[in-house]
N, C-alpha and C positions, 0 to 999 in steps of 0.2 A: 720743904723740896718737896722728902716722902708722902708726909700732911696732901699736896700739891696735885698730887698722883692716888690715893687714898682718895681724894674725891670728886678727885673728874672719869674716875671709875665708877663708880656708887650712880654719877650719876649720867654716866655714860649707860649703866644694868634699865639703867631707868627709862630708858627713852629710848632700849631695845627691848625690856619683855611690852611697852604697849607700844607697842609697833608690831610685832609680834599677835600679839594678842586680835587686834585688827586683822590681821592677813589671816591668822586662821577662824577665824568671824565672815572672811572672807566668804574663806576660797570650801568652808565648810559649809554656804551659803548661792552659792552659785556653785553647788555637786545635792547640796540637797536640788535645788529647783530648776537643774536640766540633768540628773542623772534619776536621784530615786522618784525629786517630787510625779514624771513623769508615768516609768516606767509604772510606778504605784496604783496611777490614776488607772490609766489603760489593762493593767492588771483588773482596777474598779467593773471595770466599765463590759471586761468581759467574761465576769466572773471567774476567770481562774485563783488559783492558790496555787505556792512556793511547797505546801504546811499535805502532809502525806495524813488528813483528817475524812476519810470514807464515813459514813453513817456507823455507830459503832454495835459489831455486832448484837443479835437480837438479850435482851437478857441482862444484857454489862453496861456499866459507867462508864469509858474507860475506853481508851483510846492505844492503848497500848497492843502493837502486834505478840502476842502470844511465838513465842521460838522452838521450833520439835526438837521432842530432845534425841543428843547425839550425847557423842561417845569420848568422856571429857578428859581429849589432850593435854599438853603442855602449848601448845599450839594453839587449842581452846583459850584457852586461862590466861591466855599474852594479850589473847581479842573478845574483854568480856561483852563489844554490843554486837 
């Protein structure tokens, strides 16, 4: 009897995993087609970007911003960025 339940449980797990795989792919496809995709197209058309990447300062090849030197406190050490 126990062997029958083990087989049934294994079959059930196989079925549920395949259904979950299909469901997650469908949800992600819908999210991309109706959410991420149109937003990306609008941003591409308007030339907008969410990244803060303006022109690099003259003579540099990086987009890093320099932080003004401040007083070194424990509060500043807890916030590294």
